[in-house]
C-alpha positions in Angstrom: 0.2 -0.2 0.0 1.4 3.4 -0.8 1.1 6.4 1.2 0.4 9.5 0.1 3.0 12.3 0.4 2.1 15.9 1.5 1.0 18.0 -1.2 2.5 21.5 -1.4 -0.9 23.2 -0.8 -1.0 20.8 2.3 2.4 21.7 3.5 2.0 25.4 3.3 -0.9 25.0 5.2 0.6 23.0 8.1 3.7 25.7 8.0 0.8 28.6 8.2 -0.4 27.0 11.2 3.0 26.5 12.7 3.7 30.4 12.4 0.5 31.5 13.7 0.8 29.5 16.6 4.2 30.4 17.1 2.9 34.0 16.7 0.7 33.7 19.4 2.9 31.7 21.9 5.9 33.8 21.5 4.3 37.0 22.9 2.8 35.1 25.5 6.3 33.9 26.6 7.8 37.4 26.6 5.0 38.7 28.7 5.5 35.8 31.0 9.0 36.6 31.0 8.3 40.4 31.7 6.2 39.5 34.4 8.7 37.6 36.4 11.1 40.1 35.9 8.5 42.8 37.5 7.8 40.5 40.2 11.7 40.4 40.9 11.7 43.9 40.7 9.2 44.7 43.3 10.7 42.1 45.4 14.1 44.1 45.1 12.7 47.2 45.9 11.1 45.6 48.9 14.2 44.2 50.2 16.4 47.6 49.6 13.1 49.4 51.4 13.2 47.0 54.3 16.8 47.6 54.9 16.2 51.6 55.0 13.2 50.9 57.2 15.8 48.9 59.5 18.7 51.5 59.4 15.8 54.1 60.4 14.6 51.9 63.3 18.3 51.4 64.6 19.4 55.1 63.7 16.0 57.2 64.5 16.0 58.6 61.0 16.4 57.6 57.3 19.4 57.4 55.2 20.6 60.5 53.2 21.0 60.2 49.4 24.5 61.4 50.2 26.5 61.3 53.2 29.8 61.9 55.0 32.8 59.3 55.0 33.6 60.9 58.3 36.3 57.8 58.6 38.1 59.2 55.4 38.3 62.9 56.5 36.5 66.0 54.8 35.7 65.9 51.0 34.6 62.3 50.7 31.1 60.9 50.4 29.0 58.1 50.0 25.5 57.7 48.7 22.7 56.0 50.7 23.6 52.4 49.6 27.0 52.0 51.7 24.9 53.0 55.0 22.3 49.7 53.9 24.9 47.4 53.5 24.9 45.3 57.1 21.0 45.6 56.5 21.3 43.8 53.2 23.3 41.2 54.6 26.6 42.3 53.2 29.1 42.9 56.0 31.7 41.3 53.9 31.6 44.7 51.6 31.0 46.8 54.6 34.1 45.2 56.5 36.5 46.1 53.4 34.8 49.9 53.6 35.4 50.5 56.9 39.0 49.2 56.8 40.6 50.1 53.4 38.1 52.8 52.3 37.3 50.9 49.2 33.8 49.1 48.4 34.9 46.4 46.7 38.2 44.1 47.0 40.8 44.8 43.8 39.4 42.8 40.7 35.9 42.5 41.8 33.6 42.1 38.9 29.4 41.3 38.6 30.1 38.6 40.2 30.0 40.7 43.5 26.8 42.5 42.7 24.0 43.1 45.3 21.7 41.6 43.1 18.6 43.4 44.9 20.0 47.0 44.0 19.4 46.2 40.3 16.2 45.6 37.8 16.5 42.2 36.2 14.7 44.2 32.9 17.2 47.0 33.0 19.8 45.7 30.4 21.8 48.7 30.9 22.6 47.6 34.4 22.5 43.8 34.2 24.8 43.7 31.4 27.6 45.9 32.9 30.7 44.6 34.0 31.0 46.2 37.2 29.4 45.1 40.6 28.1 48.6 41.7 25.2 49.0 39.4 21.9 50.8 40.7 18.3 50.7 39.3 16.7 52.4 42.9 17.1 55.8 44.1 15.7 57.5 47.5 13.1 60.3 47.6 15.4 63.4 47.8 12.5 65.7 47.7 13.6 68.6 45.6 16.9 69.3 44.0 19.0 71.2 46.6 19.4 74.9 45.8 22.3 76.6 48.0 21.6 80.5 47.3 20.5 81.6 50.7 22.3 81.3 53.7 18.7 81.6 55.8 17.0 78.8 54.3 18.3 74.9 54.1 19.4 73.2 50.9 15.9 71.5 50.7 12.9 71.2 53.2 12.1 68.6 55.2 8.3 68.6 53.8 9.3 68.3 50.2 10.8 64.4 50.7 12.5 61.7 53.1 16.1 61.3 52.1 18.3 64.3 52.2 21.9 65.7 51.6 23.7 65.1 54.5 27.0 65.7 53.7 27.2 69.5 52.4 26.3 72.3 54.8 26.4 74.7 52.0 28.6 77.4 50.7 26.0 80.2 52.0 26.2 79.5 55.4 26.4 76.7 58.2 23.3 74.5 57.2 22.3 71.7 59.6 21.2 68.1 57.7 17.7 67.1 57.3 17.0 63.9 58.9 13.4 62.4 59.4 12.5 59.4 61.5 9.6 56.9 60.6 7.6 58.6 63.4 7.9 62.2 61.6 6.5 60.6 58.7 3.2 59.2 60.5 2.7 62.9 61.8 2.8 64.2 58.4 1.1 62.6 55.1 1.9 58.8 56.3 4.2 56.4 55.5 1.6 54.9 53.2 1.6 58.3 51.3 5.0 59.1 51.2 7.4 57.5 48.6 10.6 56.0 49.9 12.2 54.5 46.7 11.3 54.7 42.8 13.3 53.2 39.9 14.9 55.5 37.3 16.6 53.5 34.5 17.2 56.9 32.6 19.2 58.7 34.3 22.8 59.7 33.9 25.8 61.0 35.8 25.6 64.5 37.7 28.0 66.2 34.7 27.1 68.7 32.0 29.5 67.4 29.7 28.2 64.0 29.7 27.2 62.3 26.5 23.4 61.6 26.3 24.1 58.5 23.9 26.3 57.0 26.5 26.2 54.3 28.8 22.9 54.8 31.3 24.3 52.5 34.3 24.2 54.4 37.4 26.8 53.0 40.3 26.5 53.4 44.0 30.4 53.1 44.7 32.6 56.1 44.6 34.3 56.9 41.4 37.0 59.3 42.8 35.1 62.4 40.7 32.5 64.6 42.4 31.2 65.6 39.2 30.6 62.1 38.3 30.0 59.9 41.0 26.6 58.9 40.0 25.8 57.3 43.5 25.2 60.6 44.9 21.9 60.4 43.1 18.3 60.6 44.4 14.6 60.9 43.1 13.4 64.2 43.1 10.4 66.2 41.9 9.8 70.0 40.3 7.3 72.8 40.9 6.7 73.0 37.2 4.2 75.7 35.8 2.1 73.2 34.2 0.4 70.0 35.3 1.5 68.2 32.1 5.1 68.5 32.8 7.8 67.2 32.6 7.8 67.7 28.8 9.0 64.2 27.9 6.8 62.5 30.3 7.1 59.6 32.9 8.9 56.5 32.1 10.3 58.2 28.9 13.9 57.2 28.2 16.7 58.9 26.2 17.6 57.1 23.2 19.5 59.4 21.0 21.7 62.6 21.2 19.0 64.4 19.0 16.6 64.2 21.7 18.3 67.0 23.7 21.5 67.9 24.8 23.1 66.9 28.5 22.9 69.9 30.0 18.9 70.1 29.1 18.6 66.7 30.0 19.8 67.5 33.5 17.0 69.6 34.3 14.8 65.8 34.4 17.2 63.3 34.7 16.1 62.6 38.3 12.4 64.6 38.6 10.6 61.6 37.6 10.7 57.7 37.6 11.2 55.8 34.5 11.5 51.9 34.2 12.6 49.3 31.1 8.9 47.7 32.2 6.2 48.3 29.5 3.5 50.6 30.5 4.6 51.6 33.8 7.4 51.7 37.0 7.5 50.7 40.7 7.4 52.6 43.7 8.2 51.7 47.2 6.5 53.7 49.9 7.9 54.4 53.4 5.2 52.1 55.0 7.2 49.2 52.8 4.4 48.9 50.4 5.6 47.9 46.9 3.3 49.3 43.8 3.4 49.2 40.1 2.2 52.5 38.4 1.1 53.4 35.3 3.3 55.6 33.1 0.1 57.8 32.6 0.2 58.8 36.0 -0.3 62.4 36.8 2.7 64.3 37.4 1.1 66.3 40.1 0.3 63.1 41.9 3.8 62.0 41.8 4.8 65.3 43.5 2.2 65.0 46.2 3.6 61.3 47.1 6.8 62.6 47.0 6.4 65.6 49.5 6.0 63.8 53.0 4.1 67.1 54.0 1.8 68.7 51.0 0.6 71.3 53.0 3.7 72.6 54.0 5.9 71.9 51.2 8.2 74.7 50.1 10.3 75.4 47.1 13.6 74.5 47.4 15.9 77.6 48.1 13.1 79.6 48.9 10.5 80.2 51.3 7.8 80.1 48.5 5.1 77.4 48.4 4.8 75.6 45.2 2.8 77.8 42.7 -0.9 76.4 42.8 -1.2 76.7 38.6 0.6 72.9 38.5 -2.8 71.9 40.4 -1.0 70.2 43.2 -3.4 69.0 46.0 -1.2 71.4 48.7 -4.3 72.1 50.8 -7.9 71.2 51.0 -8.1 68.4 48.1 -6.4 65.3 49.9 -4.7 62.0 48.2 -7.3 59.5 47.6 -6.9 55.6 47.6 -7.3 55.2 43.8 -4.2 57.5 43.6 -2.3 54.8 45.0 -3.7 52.4 42.6 
C-alpha cells in the first residue's frame, strides 16, 4: 500500500498554522518573562526598602541620599547604599569599606553584585561588567538649592532622604533628618514615596554624552562630578500639570533628543523603568506598587512630598505654585491615586 505524500498546498497550510501558533506563543512567553522580571524587581525594591526601614529603626532617622565618609576625612562622600550594607546582609563589603575605604576588593566583577540593587529588566545594568550597578533611588525631595544662608538646601516636608554631607557654601546649614515617626505625623508613611526606579538617569555632569551608557553605580568613582551614587529621585514645581515635557517613563535614546545640559533638568525628576507601561514605587510604609506611566505628575509630586500642606520650593520660602494643581491644601490624595 502506497502512502500519499503531502501536497505543496497541504505543506504550506501546515507551515502557516505553525507560524500562527508561534506568533501567538512567543508574545505570551515574552509577557510571562517580563511579568517574572517585574515580580523580581518589586521584591528587590522591598528588600532595599526593608533595609532602609531597619536603618531608620536603628538610627532613628532615614538615610540621606548622600552622606560623609567621616572616617576618611572631609571631602569624601557616599550615597545611600553603603549605609545599608549591614542591613542588606553584605557585611563582607561593609567590613572592607571600613578597613580600607574601598567598597570592593581589587578585581571585583559583576559576580560581586548586590542583585537587589538592579532591576532585571534593565539591560544597561544587568549587562554592565561592574558590581556596583543601581536601579533604585531614594526620595530626595526637590533638587538642592544653595543660594540663601537663611534657608536650608531643601525642606523636610519635600521628601524623605536628604543631603547629609554638604552644609552649604552660603552658611552652616544643618543636615535634614526624618524619622519614621515624623512621617506618621505628616502625610503618612503609606502615602509617601521612599524609593523609585530610574533607568534613564545619568551622572551629574553637564559634559556627559547623552548617548552613552546609562548604567548608574552606587560606589564612589573618585570624581565629584561623575560620582553617580550621589543621586536621588526628585520632583519639580513645574508651571503646568503636564510637565515634565518628556513624560513619565520616557527614556533618552539618542543625542538628538536633547543636550546633556537640558537632560540634567529632568534626569532625576520623575521615575522611569524598563517595564512596559509603568514603573515601581516603594512607599515608606513598606508597600511596593506598580504605577502606570500615565500617572499625573501632580500625583507623583504629592506622593514625593512628605507633607503636602507644608511643602516649599527648595532655596526659597515660597510654596509651590498653585497653577500646577497640586493638592497642597484642601484636596487630599485618595486611595485611587495609590493604585
